[in-house]
C-alpha positions as CSV (number, residue, x, y, z in Angstrom):
1,M,-12.5,11.2,-20.7
2,I,-13.1,10.8,-16.8
3,L,-13.5,7.4,-15.5
4,V,-14.7,7.0,-12.2
5,T,-14.6,3.7,-10.0
6,T,-16.6,3.0,-6.9
7,R,-17.8,0.3,-4.6
8,F,-21.2,2.2,-4.0
9,Q,-24.3,2.0,-6.1
10,E,-25.3,5.4,-5.1
11,I,-22.5,7.1,-6.2
12,A,-22.7,5.4,-9.4
13,K,-26.1,6.7,-10.1
14,K,-25.1,10.3,-9.4
15,V,-22.5,10.2,-12.2
16,R,-24.8,8.2,-14.5
17,A,-26.5,11.2,-16.0
18,T,-23.5,12.2,-17.9
19,G,-22.3,8.8,-19.1
20,H,-23.1,5.0,-18.4
21,S,-22.0,2.7,-15.8
22,I,-20.5,-0.9,-15.9
23,Q,-21.1,-3.4,-13.4
24,L,-17.9,-5.3,-12.7
25,N,-18.1,-8.8,-11.6
26,G,-15.5,-11.3,-10.4
27,L,-13.0,-12.9,-12.2
28,E,-14.0,-15.9,-14.6
29,P,-14.0,-19.1,-12.8
30,E,-10.9,-20.7,-14.5
31,E,-8.8,-17.7,-14.0
32,F,-9.9,-17.2,-10.7
33,R,-9.1,-21.0,-9.8
34,K,-5.6,-20.4,-11.2
35,L,-5.1,-17.3,-8.9
36,F,-6.5,-19.1,-5.9
37,L,-4.4,-22.1,-6.3
38,V,-1.2,-19.8,-6.4
39,Y,-2.2,-18.4,-2.9
40,V,-2.8,-21.9,-1.5
41,F,-0.2,-24.0,-2.9
42,D,3.4,-23.4,-4.0
43,D,3.1,-25.3,-7.0
44,G,-0.4,-24.2,-7.9
45,Q,-1.5,-27.9,-7.7
46,C,-4.3,-29.1,-5.5
47,P,-4.1,-32.9,-3.9
48,G,-6.9,-35.1,-5.0
49,N,-8.3,-35.4,-1.4
50,K,-8.8,-31.7,-1.2
51,L,-10.5,-30.9,-4.4
52,H,-13.9,-31.2,-3.1
53,F,-13.1,-28.7,-0.2
54,L,-11.2,-26.4,-2.5
55,D,-14.2,-26.1,-5.0
56,K,-16.9,-25.6,-2.4
57,I,-14.7,-22.8,-0.7
58,M,-13.9,-21.3,-4.4
59,E,-17.7,-21.0,-4.7
60,K,-18.0,-18.6,-1.7
61,L,-15.6,-16.3,-2.9
62,K,-17.5,-14.9,-5.5
63,G,-14.6,-14.5,-7.7
64,S,-12.9,-11.9,-5.6
65,P,-9.1,-11.6,-5.9
66,L,-8.8,-10.1,-2.4
67,A,-10.9,-13.0,-0.9
68,A,-8.8,-15.3,-2.9
69,K,-5.6,-13.7,-1.3
70,T,-6.9,-13.9,2.2
71,V,-8.4,-17.1,2.4
72,G,-5.8,-18.8,0.0
73,R,-3.3,-17.7,2.7
74,L,-5.7,-19.1,5.5
75,L,-5.8,-22.5,3.9
76,R,-2.1,-22.2,3.4
77,T,-1.1,-21.8,7.0
78,D,-2.5,-25.2,7.8
79,P,-2.8,-28.0,5.3
80,S,-4.6,-30.5,7.4
81,L,-8.1,-31.6,6.2
82,A,-9.5,-30.8,9.6
83,H,-8.7,-27.1,9.2
84,W,-10.0,-26.8,5.6
85,R,-13.3,-28.6,6.8
86,R,-13.5,-26.0,10.0
87,V,-13.3,-23.2,7.1
88,L,-15.7,-24.5,4.9
89,D,-18.1,-25.1,7.7
90,S,-17.9,-21.7,9.2
91,E,-21.0,-19.9,10.3
92,E,-19.6,-16.7,9.0
93,W,-20.5,-17.9,5.6
94,E,-24.0,-17.6,6.7
95,T,-24.0,-14.3,8.3
96,G,-26.1,-12.4,5.5
97,N,-22.7,-10.4,4.5
98,N,-21.9,-10.4,0.6
99,G,-19.3,-13.3,0.0
100,I,-16.2,-10.9,0.1
101,M,-16.8,-9.4,3.5
102,S,-17.6,-13.3,4.9
103,A,-14.3,-14.1,3.6
104,L,-12.3,-11.4,4.9
105,K,-14.1,-11.9,8.3
106,L,-13.6,-15.6,8.5
107,S,-9.8,-14.9,7.5
108,Y,-9.7,-12.4,10.6
109,D,-11.4,-15.0,13.0
110,F,-8.9,-17.5,12.0
111,L,-5.9,-15.3,12.8
112,P,-3.9,-15.8,15.9
113,F,-5.2,-13.6,18.7
114,H,-2.2,-11.2,18.9
115,L,-2.5,-10.5,15.2
116,Q,-6.3,-9.9,15.5
117,R,-5.3,-7.3,18.0
118,C,-2.7,-5.6,15.9
119,F,-4.9,-5.6,12.9
120,F,-7.9,-4.5,15.1
121,Y,-6.4,-1.0,16.0
122,S,-5.3,-0.3,12.3
123,A,-9.0,1.0,12.3
124,L,-7.7,4.1,13.9
125,F,-5.8,5.2,10.7
126,P,-7.9,6.9,7.7
127,E,-8.7,4.9,4.7
128,D,-5.9,4.8,2.2
129,Y,-3.2,5.6,4.7
130,R,0.0,4.5,3.9
131,F,1.5,3.6,7.2
132,R,5.3,3.5,8.3
133,S,6.3,0.3,10.0
134,R,7.2,2.6,13.2
135,E,3.7,4.1,13.4
136,L,2.0,0.7,13.4
137,I,4.8,-0.7,16.1
138,S,4.7,2.5,17.9
139,L,0.8,2.2,18.4
140,W,1.0,-1.7,19.3
141,V,3.4,-0.6,22.3
142,G,1.5,2.2,23.3
143,L,-1.7,0.1,24.0
144,D,0.3,-2.6,25.4
145,I,-0.2,-5.1,22.8
146,L,3.5,-5.3,22.4
147,I,5.3,-5.1,25.8
148,P,9.1,-4.6,26.1
149,C,10.1,-7.4,28.1
150,G,13.1,-9.9,28.1
151,Q,15.9,-9.7,25.7
152,N,14.0,-9.0,22.4
153,P,14.0,-5.6,21.1
154,T,10.2,-4.4,20.6
155,F,11.1,-3.0,17.2
156,E,12.0,-6.6,15.7
157,V,9.3,-8.2,17.5
158,G,7.0,-5.6,15.8
159,L,8.4,-6.0,12.3
160,R,7.8,-9.9,12.8
161,I,4.0,-9.3,13.6
162,L,3.8,-6.7,10.6
163,N,5.2,-9.3,8.3
164,D,3.0,-12.1,9.3
165,L,0.1,-9.5,8.7
166,V,1.4,-9.3,5.3
167,I,1.5,-12.9,4.7
168,H,-1.7,-13.5,5.7
169,G,-2.9,-10.9,3.1
170,F,-4.2,-8.0,5.6
171,F,-1.6,-5.6,4.6
172,R,0.5,-4.9,1.3
173,E,4.1,-3.8,1.4
174,E,5.0,-0.7,-1.3
175,E,7.5,1.9,-1.7
176,T,7.1,5.4,-2.0
177,N,10.3,7.2,-3.1
178,G,12.5,4.5,-1.7
179,D,10.6,4.5,1.6
180,P,8.9,1.2,2.5
181,R,5.1,1.8,3.5
182,Y,2.1,-0.4,4.3
183,A,-1.3,-0.2,3.0
184,M,-4.8,-1.9,3.3
185,H,-7.5,-2.5,0.8
186,D,-10.6,-0.6,1.2
187,L,-12.3,-3.6,2.1
188,L,-9.9,-4.6,5.0
189,H,-10.1,-1.2,6.3
190,E,-13.9,-1.6,6.3
191,L,-13.6,-4.9,8.4
192,A,-11.2,-3.3,10.6
193,L,-13.7,-0.6,11.5
194,K,-16.3,-3.2,12.0
195,V,-14.3,-5.6,14.4
196,A,-13.0,-2.8,16.4
197,S,-16.4,-0.7,16.6
198,N,-17.0,-1.4,20.3
199,D,-13.6,0.2,21.2
200,C,-12.5,2.5,18.3
201,L,-14.0,5.3,16.7
202,S,-12.7,7.1,13.6
203,L,-14.4,10.5,12.9
204,R,-13.9,12.6,9.7
205,L,-14.8,16.3,10.6
206,P,-17.0,18.3,10.3
207,N,-19.6,15.3,9.8
208,V,-19.9,13.9,13.2
209,G,-23.9,14.1,13.8
210,S,-24.8,10.7,12.7
211,V,-22.0,8.6,14.1
212,K,-22.8,5.7,16.2
213,I,-20.8,5.9,19.7
214,Q,-20.6,3.0,21.9
215,P,-20.2,3.6,25.6
216,T,-17.3,1.3,25.5
217,T,-15.1,3.6,23.2
218,R,-11.7,4.1,24.4
219,H,-9.9,5.0,21.4
220,L,-10.5,7.9,18.9
221,S,-8.9,9.2,15.7
222,I,-10.0,12.3,14.0
223,S,-9.4,13.3,10.3
224,I,-9.9,17.1,9.4
225,D,-8.6,17.1,5.9
226,D,-12.1,18.8,4.9
227,L,-12.4,21.1,7.9
228,G,-11.6,24.0,5.8
229,K,-11.0,27.6,6.9
230,Y,-11.9,29.1,10.4
231,D,-14.8,31.6,10.2
232,V,-17.8,32.6,12.7
233,V,-19.9,30.2,10.8
234,S,-17.8,27.1,10.6
235,G,-16.3,27.8,14.0
236,Q,-20.1,27.6,15.4
237,K,-21.0,24.6,13.4
238,L,-18.1,22.6,14.6
239,K,-18.8,23.7,18.1
240,S,-22.3,22.7,18.0
241,E,-21.3,19.2,16.5
242,L,-18.6,18.5,19.0
243,E,-21.0,19.5,22.0
244,K,-23.5,17.0,20.6
245,L,-20.6,14.4,20.7
246,K,-19.4,15.1,24.3
247,T,-22.9,13.9,25.4
248,R,-22.3,10.6,23.9
249,L,-18.6,10.3,24.3
250,K,-16.8,10.1,27.7
251,V,-13.5,12.0,26.8
252,E,-12.1,11.4,30.3
253,H,-12.0,7.5,29.6
254,L,-10.1,8.0,26.2
255,Q,-6.8,6.0,26.0
256,T,-6.0,7.0,22.6
257,L,-5.9,10.5,20.8
258,M,-5.1,10.8,16.9
259,L,-5.4,13.7,14.7
260,F,-4.9,13.4,11.1
261,G,-4.5,16.6,8.9
262,K,-3.9,20.4,9.4
263,M,-6.2,22.2,11.6
264,D,-6.6,26.1,11.3
265,E,-5.5,28.0,14.3
266,G,-9.1,29.4,14.8
267,F,-10.6,25.7,15.7
268,V,-7.9,25.3,18.3
269,K,-10.0,26.7,21.4
270,I,-12.9,24.7,20.2
271,F,-10.9,21.5,20.6
272,G,-9.3,22.8,23.8
273,D,-12.5,23.0,25.5
274,F,-13.7,19.6,23.9
275,F,-10.7,17.7,25.1
276,G,-10.6,19.5,28.5
277,E,-11.3,16.6,30.5
278,V,-8.6,14.1,28.6
279,N,-6.5,12.6,31.5
280,A,-6.1,8.9,30.8
281,L,-4.4,8.8,27.5
282,R,-1.8,6.1,26.5
283,V,-1.4,7.2,22.8
284,L,-1.3,10.8,21.6
285,H,-0.6,11.2,17.9
286,F,-0.4,14.7,16.7
287,P,2.0,14.8,13.5
288,S,0.7,18.1,12.0
289,M,0.6,21.0,14.5
290,L,0.0,24.6,13.9
291,C,0.1,25.6,17.4
292,P,1.5,24.3,20.6
293,V,0.0,20.9,22.0
294,E,-0.8,22.7,25.3
295,L,-3.4,24.8,23.5
296,M,-5.2,21.7,22.2
297,L,-4.8,19.8,25.4
298,H,-4.9,22.0,28.4
299,N,-4.1,19.3,30.6
300,F,-1.0,18.1,28.6
301,S,1.3,18.1,31.4
302,G,-1.0,15.9,33.3
303,L,-1.0,13.1,30.8
304,V,1.3,11.0,32.9
305,H,0.0,7.5,31.7
306,L,1.4,8.3,28.2
307,R,3.3,5.2,26.5
308,Y,3.4,6.9,23.0
309,L,3.8,10.3,21.9
310,C,4.0,11.8,18.3
311,L,4.6,15.5,17.6
312,G,5.1,17.3,14.7
313,T,5.1,20.6,13.2
314,R,6.4,23.1,10.5
315,V,6.4,26.0,12.6
316,G,9.9,27.0,13.1
317,Q,9.6,28.8,16.2
318,M,7.6,26.0,18.4
319,H,9.2,24.7,21.3
320,I,9.1,21.1,22.2
321,P,7.0,20.9,25.5
322,L,9.3,20.7,28.5
323,S,6.7,18.7,30.5
324,I,7.8,15.5,28.2
325,S,10.5,14.6,30.9
326,K,7.9,14.0,33.2
327,F,6.1,11.2,31.2
328,Y,7.8,8.6,33.3
329,H,5.8,5.7,31.6
330,L,6.7,6.8,27.9
331,R,7.9,4.0,26.0
332,I,8.1,5.8,22.5
333,L,8.7,9.3,21.5
334,D,8.2,10.1,18.1
335,L,9.5,13.7,16.8
336,V,10.5,12.7,13.1
337,L,8.3,15.4,11.6
338,W,9.5,18.0,14.1
339,E,10.9,21.0,12.4
340,G,10.4,23.6,15.2
341,R,13.0,24.6,17.7
342,P,15.2,21.5,18.8
343,D,15.7,22.6,22.3
344,M,15.1,19.3,24.5
345,P,14.5,19.1,28.1
346,K,17.6,18.5,30.1
347,D,16.3,15.7,32.2
348,M,15.2,13.6,29.2
349,S,17.2,10.7,31.0
350,N,14.3,10.7,33.6
351,L,12.4,8.5,30.9
352,A,13.7,5.0,32.2
353,K,11.0,3.1,30.1
354,L,12.0,4.9,26.7
355,C,12.6,2.4,24.0
356,H,12.4,4.4,21.0
357,F,13.2,8.1,20.3
358,Y,12.5,9.0,16.7
359,V,14.2,12.1,15.5
360,P,14.4,14.2,12.4
361,S,16.6,13.1,9.6
362,D,19.6,15.3,11.0
363,D,19.5,13.1,14.2
364,Q,20.8,15.9,16.3
365,L,18.3,15.4,19.0
366,H,20.0,12.5,20.0
367,S,23.0,14.3,20.8
368,D,21.4,16.5,23.4
369,I,20.3,13.6,25.8
370,Y,22.2,14.4,29.0
371,N,23.2,11.1,30.9
372,V,21.7,8.9,28.3
373,G,23.0,5.8,30.2
374,K,19.7,5.9,32.5
375,L,17.7,5.0,29.2
376,K,18.7,1.2,29.5
377,L,15.9,-0.1,27.2
378,L,16.7,2.5,24.1
379,E,17.1,0.8,20.8
380,E,18.5,3.6,18.7
381,L,21.1,6.4,19.4
382,K,22.2,7.8,16.1
383,V,24.2,10.5,17.6
384,F,26.3,10.3,20.6
385,Q,29.0,13.2,20.8
386,V,31.8,11.9,23.2
387,N,32.5,14.2,25.9
388,K,30.3,16.9,24.3
389,K,30.5,18.6,27.9
390,S,32.6,17.9,30.8
391,E,30.1,15.3,32.4
392,G,27.0,13.2,31.3
393,F,28.5,12.2,27.6
394,E,31.4,9.8,28.8
395,P,31.9,6.7,26.8
396,K,30.7,4.9,29.9
397,Q,27.3,6.1,29.4
398,L,26.8,3.6,26.6
399,E,27.9,0.6,29.1
400,N,24.2,-0.6,29.9
401,L,22.3,0.4,26.7
402,T,22.3,-3.1,25.6
403,K,19.2,-3.1,23.6
404,L,20.8,-0.6,20.9
405,R,20.0,-1.8,17.3
406,E,21.7,1.5,15.7
407,L,24.5,3.6,17.5
408,G,26.6,6.6,16.1
409,M,29.5,7.6,18.1
410,Y,31.3,10.9,16.9
411,N,34.2,13.0,18.0
412,L,36.2,10.0,18.8
413,E,39.3,12.2,19.0
414,R,38.0,13.2,22.4
415,I,38.9,9.7,23.8
416,D,42.6,9.5,25.4
417,T,42.7,6.0,26.0
418,A,42.0,2.5,25.0
419,E,40.5,1.9,28.5
420,E,38.3,4.9,28.1
421,A,36.8,3.5,25.0
422,A,36.5,-0.1,26.4
423,Q,33.8,1.5,28.8
424,A,31.2,1.9,25.9
425,K,31.2,-2.0,25.9
426,L,30.3,-2.4,22.3
427,M,31.1,-6.0,22.0
428,E,28.3,-7.0,24.6
429,K,25.7,-5.1,22.2
430,R,24.5,-8.2,20.4
431,Y,21.3,-6.6,18.7
432,L,23.4,-3.9,17.2
433,R,22.7,-3.8,13.3
434,R,24.2,-0.5,12.4
435,L,27.4,1.3,13.9
436,T,28.9,4.9,13.1
437,L,32.4,5.5,14.4
438,D,33.6,8.9,13.5
439,W,36.7,11.0,14.2
440,D,36.3,14.9,13.4
441,S,38.2,15.3,10.0
442,K,39.3,18.8,11.2
443,R,40.7,17.9,14.4
444,S,43.6,20.1,15.4
445,S,46.0,16.9,15.5
446,V,46.1,13.2,14.9
447,E,47.6,10.6,16.9
448,P,47.6,7.5,15.0
449,G,48.7,5.1,17.9
450,V,46.2,6.2,20.3
451,E,43.4,6.4,17.4
452,A,44.3,2.7,16.5
453,A,44.0,1.6,20.2
454,V,40.7,3.3,20.7
455,L,39.2,1.7,17.6
456,E,40.4,-1.9,18.7
457,S,38.7,-1.2,22.0
458,L,35.4,-0.2,20.0
459,Q,35.1,-3.4,18.4
460,P,31.4,-4.7,18.1
461,H,30.1,-8.2,18.2
462,E,31.0,-10.5,15.1
463,D,27.7,-10.6,13.5
464,L,27.5,-6.8,12.7
């Protein structure tokens, strides 16, 4: 037996020929009331002076558990009668949407402005996408929603925002093989697309002909999972569709370009021609490349406004673009999915605004940053090999990296004195949450007195 579920009546009609359909309604009133009360009140009990408002609002939610969650959390954030009256009297209930979408839009309208903006751009991710926290936070940083300033590390601020969106019911937190992820309900993704429609465009290739494009569109994401293999017919079809699209979309004005799925190499030239005039990008997200990024974006080396760059590949011979060391405004570099050659540009320390450099699980790319001390905003340095070379890897390189949340110091046997170790100034790194101190187990000689003095000089703050 095959069970098909859908929100769309047209799909139900297509499968009805081989079976029968059941129209699912909302929860029964009593069960819905119990659920709603739990979302609004800790003890599930409503004070008498609010019963009238509660009953009226419940009527508008049509028994939807999702609406109960978002509107319930909305009422919970402000227990005053004035707030509940504003929710009940909102014009959003009269817009003609179904009760569920009206409830979700209402919950969005009452969010603080900074949370609205952060939710808004989640429309760029595909439906049913499982977000990692770094992906969402990196996007917010790249779009200047979350700006590194003051003493607060951006990642911790971003996590607080993400947690607030979970509390308000706009994301749910789940685990995949022990890896925490965030997900959105389909209706909330639909809401994100609606509220972001003037600025954001999310395409699923090859079907782009009927897509409505606003002249104000600045952020584009493309899903290519259904593109298929390249042949002359499919290539011509895609080229024709993109040429039509280009007459309506000003690619030179794009600030965000995100690509999801793997593209057959035959389509690369078509995309390269389509994006030939891109030059104002702040965000570039290409996590599954089969060919060098320069073939997809001919002007890649000229993207000097980039704030967030994500590149990934499984092609072992692909090189990291040397031009990334010239992106002086770059705040986040994400190479977690990079399985190509690990040859980093030698002048990476030019990226003075870099806050996050995410690397594959072996963390070795961190160990290749020459003069890392220039990256004063960096929040993680998982592998720092002390005195790896004659210069550029001394303990004093760590002196001004006061924003570090994670640090790994290796080959500590190469430090000769306590004074040299003290130059790292670990005690002053008050945001440090994880610290690794490592001596090579295969070192040629052991000097307990020197190593004890070095360890004492590497003492971190007491809250670690």
